C-alpha positions in Angstrom: -3.6 38.3 38.9 -5.6 39.8 36.1 -9.2 38.8 36.1 -11.3 38.2 33.0 -15.1 38.5 32.9 -17.9 37.5 30.6 -19.0 40.0 28.0 -22.1 39.7 25.8 -23.8 41.8 23.2 -27.2 41.2 21.5 -27.5 38.8 18.6 -26.7 38.4 15.8 -23.3 38.7 17.4 -22.2 36.7 20.5 -19.2 37.9 22.5 -17.7 36.0 25.4 -14.6 36.9 27.4 -14.4 34.6 30.4 -13.4 31.1 31.6 -16.2 28.9 30.1 -17.3 27.4 33.4 -18.0 30.9 34.7 -20.3 31.6 31.8 -22.2 28.4 32.2 -22.6 28.3 35.9 -22.4 31.8 37.4 -23.3 34.7 35.0 -23.1 37.1 37.9 -19.5 36.3 38.7 -18.2 39.5 37.3 -14.6 39.3 38.7 -14.3 35.6 37.7 -13.2 34.5 41.1 -15.5 31.4 41.0 -18.3 32.9 43.1 -21.0 35.5 42.8 -20.8 37.6 45.9 -20.9 41.2 47.2 -17.8 42.1 45.3 -19.6 41.4 42.0 -22.6 43.4 43.2 -20.3 46.4 43.9 -18.9 46.1 40.4 -22.4 46.2 38.9 -23.4 49.1 41.1 -20.4 51.1 39.9 -21.6 50.8 36.3 -25.3 51.1 37.1 -27.1 53.7 34.9 -24.4 53.6 32.1 -25.0 52.5 28.5 -22.8 51.4 25.6 -20.4 54.2 24.7 -20.6 55.9 28.1 -17.4 56.2 30.2 -17.7 53.7 33.0 -19.9 51.3 31.1 -18.9 47.8 31.9 -20.3 45.2 29.5 -19.7 42.4 32.0 -22.3 44.1 34.2 -24.8 44.2 31.4 -26.1 40.8 32.2 -29.1 40.9 29.8 -27.0 42.4 27.0 -29.5 45.2 26.3 -26.8 47.9 26.1 -27.6 49.4 29.5 -26.7 48.4 33.1 -30.1 48.8 34.7 -32.5 47.3 37.3 -32.9 44.1 35.3 -29.2 43.4 35.6 -29.4 44.2 39.3 -32.2 41.7 39.8 -30.2 39.0 37.9 -27.1 39.5 40.0 -29.1 39.4 43.2 -30.7 36.2 42.1 -27.2 34.7 41.3 -25.7 35.6 44.8 -23.9 32.6 46.3 -23.5 30.8 43.0 -20.1 28.9 42.6 -18.5 27.5 39.5 -18.5 23.7 39.4 -15.3 23.1 37.6 -12.0 25.0 37.1 -11.0 26.2 33.7 -7.3 26.4 34.3 -6.1 24.4 31.3 -8.9 24.7 28.8 -8.0 24.0 25.2 -9.9 25.0 22.1 -13.0 22.9 21.6 -13.7 24.2 18.0 -12.6 22.1 15.1 -10.9 25.1 13.4 -7.4 26.1 12.5 -5.8 28.4 15.1 -2.7 30.7 14.6 -0.3 30.6 17.6 1.3 33.9 18.7 3.3 35.2 21.6 2.0 38.7 22.6 3.4 40.3 25.7 3.3 37.7 28.5 0.7 35.6 26.8 0.5 32.7 24.4 -2.4 33.4 22.1 -4.4 31.1 19.8 -6.3 33.1 17.2 -8.8 32.1 14.6 -10.3 34.6 12.1 -13.6 33.5 10.7 -13.8 33.1 6.9 -16.5 31.8 4.6 -14.8 30.7 1.4 -12.5 33.6 0.5 -14.7 36.1 2.5 -13.4 37.5 5.8 -16.3 37.8 8.3 -15.6 41.2 9.8 -15.2 41.2 13.7 -15.9 37.4 13.9 -13.0 35.7 15.6 -11.9 33.4 18.5 -9.0 34.1 20.8 -7.6 31.9 23.7 -5.2 33.4 26.2 -2.6 31.3 28.2 0.1 32.4 30.6 3.3 32.2 28.6 5.4 30.9 31.5 3.0 28.5 33.2 0.6 27.5 30.3 -2.4 28.4 32.6 -5.6 29.2 30.7 -6.6 32.8 31.3 -9.5 33.6 29.0 -11.4 33.1 25.9 -12.9 35.7 23.6 -15.4 34.8 20.9 -17.4 37.0 18.5 -19.6 34.9 16.1 -22.7 35.8 14.1 -25.3 33.0 13.7 -27.1 34.5 10.7 -24.6 33.7 8.0 -24.5 30.8 5.5 -21.9 28.0 5.6 -21.0 28.6 1.9 -20.4 31.7 -0.2 -23.2 32.4 -2.8 -22.4 33.0 -6.4 -20.6 36.4 -6.6 -19.4 38.8 -9.3 -15.7 38.7 -10.2 -13.3 41.0 -8.4 -12.5 42.7 -11.6 -16.1 43.6 -12.2 -16.2 45.3 -8.8 -13.0 47.2 -9.4 -14.4 48.5 -12.7 -17.1 50.4 -10.8 -14.4 52.4 -8.8 -12.5 55.4 -9.8 -8.8 56.0 -9.1 -5.8 53.7 -8.9 -6.9 50.4 -7.3 -4.7 49.7 -4.2 -6.3 46.4 -3.1 -9.6 44.7 -2.8 -11.1 42.4 -0.2 -14.2 40.3 0.1 -16.1 40.8 3.4 -19.2 39.9 5.3 -19.6 43.3 6.9 -20.5 43.4 10.6 -23.8 45.0 11.5 -21.9 47.3 13.9 -19.0 48.0 11.5 -16.9 50.9 12.3 -14.9 50.9 9.1 -17.9 50.2 6.8 -20.8 52.1 8.3 -23.7 51.3 6.0 -27.3 51.7 6.9 -28.8 49.1 6.5 -25.7 46.8 6.7 -25.6 44.4 3.8 -26.5 40.7 4.3 -24.7 39.6 1.2 -20.9 39.5 1.0 -19.3 42.7 -0.3 -16.3 43.7 -2.3 -14.4 46.4 -0.4 -12.3 48.2 -3.0 -9.5 50.6 -1.9 -8.4 53.1 -4.4 -6.2 56.3 -4.5 -7.5 59.5 -6.0 -5.0 62.4 -6.0 -3.2 61.0 -2.9 -6.3 60.3 -0.8 -7.5 56.8 0.0 -11.1 56.1 -1.1 -13.0 52.9 -0.1 -16.1 51.8 -2.1 -18.3 48.9 -1.1 -20.0 46.8 -3.8 -22.6 44.1 -3.2 -20.7 41.0 -4.3 -23.9 39.2 -5.4 -25.9 42.0 -7.1 -23.0 44.3 -8.2 -24.7 47.3 -6.6 -22.6 50.1 -5.3 -23.6 50.3 -1.7 -21.6 53.3 -0.4 -18.3 54.4 1.0 -16.2 52.9 3.7 -14.3 55.0 6.3 -10.6 55.0 5.2 -7.9 54.8 7.8 -6.2 58.2 8.5 -3.1 57.2 6.4 -0.8 60.1 5.7 -5.6 65.7 22.3 -6.4 67.5 23.5 -8.3 65.2 21.2 -9.1 66.2 17.6 -9.8 64.9 14.1 -8.5 66.3 10.9 -10.6 66.2 7.7 -11.1 62.9 5.9 -11.1 64.8 2.6 -9.7 68.2 1.5 -10.5 70.7 -1.3 -12.9 71.4 0.4 -12.5 70.0 4.0 -15.0 67.3 4.6 -15.9 64.8 7.4 -13.4 63.3 9.9 -13.2 60.4 12.4 -15.6 61.7 15.0 -16.3 58.4 16.7 -12.6 58.0 17.4 -11.7 61.4 18.8 -14.9 61.8 20.8 -14.3 58.3 22.3 -10.8 59.5 23.3 -12.1 62.8 24.8 -14.7 60.9 26.8 -12.2 58.5 28.3 -9.7 61.3 29.0 -12.4 63.1 30.9 -13.2 60.0 32.8 -9.6 59.5 33.8 -9.6 62.9 35.3 -8.2 65.1 32.5 -10.6 67.8 31.4 -10.3 67.6 27.7 -10.7 70.0 24.8 -12.2 68.1 21.8 -12.2 69.7 18.3 -13.0 69.0 14.7 -10.4 70.4 12.3 -8.4 72.5 14.8 -6.2 75.4 13.7 -2.4 75.1 14.1 -2.6 77.8 16.8 -5.0 75.7 18.8 -2.8 72.7 18.6 0.2 74.8 19.5 -1.6 76.1 22.6 -1.8 72.6 23.9 1.8 71.8 23.2 3.1 75.1 24.8 1.3 74.1 28.0 1.9 72.8 31.5 -1.6 71.4 31.9 -2.3 69.4 28.7 -1.2 65.9 29.7 -3.0 63.7 27.2 -2.9 64.4 23.4 -4.9 62.5 20.8 -4.9 63.1 17.0 -6.6 61.2 14.2 -5.7 62.6 10.8 -4.2 61.7 7.5 -0.4 61.7 8.0 2.8 59.9 8.7 5.7 60.1 11.2 6.5 63.7 10.2 3.3 65.5 9.3 -0.5 65.3 9.6 -3.4 67.2 8.2 -5.1 69.2 11.0 -7.5 71.2 8.8 -7.8 73.3 5.6 -6.8 76.9 4.8 -9.1 79.5 3.3 -8.8 77.9 -0.2 -9.8 74.4 1.1 -6.3 73.1 0.7 -4.8 70.8 3.4 -3.1 72.5 6.3 -0.3 70.4 7.8 1.3 70.2 11.2 4.8 69.0 11.2 6.8 67.0 13.8 9.6 69.6 13.5 7.0 72.2 14.7 5.9 70.1 17.6 9.6 69.7 18.6 10.1 73.5 18.4 6.9 74.3 20.3 7.5 71.8 23.1 11.2 72.7 23.6 10.7 75.1 26.5 7.9 73.0 28.0 7.6 69.5 29.7 7.3 66.4 27.6 3.8 65.2 26.9 2.9 62.3 29.3 0.6 60.5 26.9 0.2 60.8 23.1 -2.0 58.7 20.8 -0.9 59.2 17.1 -3.7 57.9 15.0 -2.3 58.7 11.6 -1.9 55.7 9.4 1.9 55.7 9.5 2.2 58.0 12.5 4.1 55.5 14.7 6.3 53.9 12.1 9.3 55.5 13.6 10.6 56.9 16.9 13.8 58.6 15.9 14.5 62.3 16.0 12.3 64.1 13.5 9.2 61.9 14.2 6.1 62.8 16.2 6.8 60.0 18.7 10.2 61.5 19.4 9.0 65.1 19.5 6.1 64.5 22.0 8.4 62.5 24.3 11.3 64.9 23.7 13.3 61.7 23.1 12.7 60.5 26.7 11.9 56.9 27.8 10.8 58.0 31.3 7.3 59.1 32.4 6.1 59.5 28.9 4.6 57.2 26.2 3.3 57.3 22.6 0.9 54.8 21.1 -0.5 54.7 17.6 -0.8 53.4 14.1 1.8 52.0 11.7 0.9 50.7 8.2 -2.8 51.0 8.8 -3.6 51.6 5.2 -1.7 48.5 4.1 -3.7 45.4 3.2 -2.2 43.3 6.0 -3.6 45.8 8.6 -7.0 45.9 7.0 -8.6 43.7 9.7 -6.9 45.7 12.4 -8.5 48.9 11.0 -11.9 47.2 11.2 -11.3 46.7 15.0 -9.5 50.0 15.6 -12.4 51.6 17.6 -12.8 48.6 19.9 -9.0 48.3 20.3 -8.8 51.9 21.3 -11.8 51.8 23.6 -10.4 48.7 25.4 -7.0 50.3 25.8 -8.5 53.4 27.4 -10.7 51.2 29.6 -7.7 49.4 31.1 -5.8 52.7 31.5 -8.8 54.1 33.4 -8.5 51.2 35.8 -4.9 52.3 36.6 -3.0 49.8 34.4 0.4 50.9 33.1 -0.1 52.0 29.4 2.3 49.2 28.2 0.3 46.5 30.2 -2.9 47.9 28.7 -1.3 47.8 25.2 -0.1 44.2 25.6 -3.6 43.2 26.8 -5.5 44.7 23.9 -2.9 43.3 21.4 -3.6 39.9 22.8 -7.4 40.5 22.6 -7.1 41.7 19.0 -4.4 39.5 17.4 -5.4 40.7 13.9 -3.4 43.8 14.7 -0.2 41.7 14.7 0.9 40.4 11.3 3.0 37.3 12.0 4.6 36.8 8.5 6.4 40.2 8.9 6.5 40.2 12.7 4.7 43.5 12.4 2.4 45.4 14.8 -0.2 47.6 13.2 -0.4 49.3 16.6 2.8 50.5 18.1 4.1 51.6 21.6 7.1 53.6 22.6 8.3 55.0 25.9 8.2 54.1 29.6 6.8 50.6 30.1 5.9 51.2 33.7 4.1 54.5 33.2 0.4 54.9 34.1 -2.0 57.8 33.6 -4.3 57.0 36.5 -4.1 58.4 39.2 -3.8 61.7 37.5 -0.4 62.8 36.3 0.7 66.5 36.3 2.7 68.0 33.4 3.7 71.0 35.5 7.4 70.6 36.4 6.6 72.2 39.8 4.0 69.5 40.5 5.4 66.3 38.9 3.8 63.8 41.2 1.0 61.2 41.2 -2.2 62.5 42.7 -4.9 60.2 44.1 -8.3 60.3 42.5 -9.7 61.0 46.0 -8.0 64.4 45.9 -10.1 65.3 42.9 -9.4 66.1 39.3 -6.4 68.2 38.3 -7.8 71.7 37.5 -6.6 73.5 34.4 -4.5 76.7 34.7 -5.5 80.0 33.2 -4.5 78.9 29.7 -7.6 76.7 29.4 -8.6 73.1 29.7 -6.0 70.3 29.1 
């Protein structure tokens, strides 16, 4: 049975992922089995010394929510030893007087509430309840909720006034309360007022401008989704090449390393560098975040500053004489909107449904995936965390889809995050891509070492 544990971060946000009785009675019950014991102590010791963003960091073990699993957390769990929960939480129902959307995701029944204040979406504030789809048993609750926001929206400037401040062809505009730790709208300092987030198109590139909805001040730029492994980021802008999605590709590299795959992480790689990892028997995990679709992505720029593209047809040609890629994450906005021949998903898997998977974005630049993009870093981080624990990739995918229901758009029955391939395939223990060594290797045997051609 999957266990869920309590997770907290410092105010002004509050995050809980646990049966409520466990939170109230036994904060040290990290495996949620109803008692704080030596098993929970072992979980904490495994994460001891790690901080937010580090591979192996377990927020459940960060009992004082200071961002680091340290001696204070050790003291707390020792003080909590022997604690037992006083009541089961097997059939808990929502206690909040709020509207919930009901979804079926994987093997779970999910109740989901996205927080709004008037017409403004409160970024990263939501409540999710999980129930076993077959038995109806309550599994977990996840809540993120700021306590520093008003109950009512203040007087704001019209949407049209905000759009008048933005160049290009307006695609869509949303009113947000931006989260202090926003990945998609990284402003310093984060605005306290609601903000208009205006998406526009300039010469084929998506631009996001953030305007204070009360004062009308232009606050800065948002991070647009990459809409048009080895882990790399392409440029966010071209002519000349500028920026990228460093947080995402570095997060992937760190997790791949932690899973036992020594990983080459690059900013704007050349096509030759990409090709070297395709024409390989050691590179087993491939991650790209770049503007693109199912058939091409921008890996970098040429000598003139113009975009340099890598095509799915090239991947198919390069990989033809080599084994299929075991794991590929395609983080281009429409990168996973198809799996047929001629797409990246098909090329990396060589059309196979056995011992290979692809995961990635579809429709991420569309307005109905906007909230999913705001949570894309957390979604990815949690996916890799479950994979690192030995979960099958599809099980990990189903779990994070249930934890972040905003990535499922019910009116269209549409997933902004997609999966294709072998539903029973896992990347831990380490998987070899070498056809002479296709076998699972225990982590006790050590990490797979790269061949002469370089790190995987």
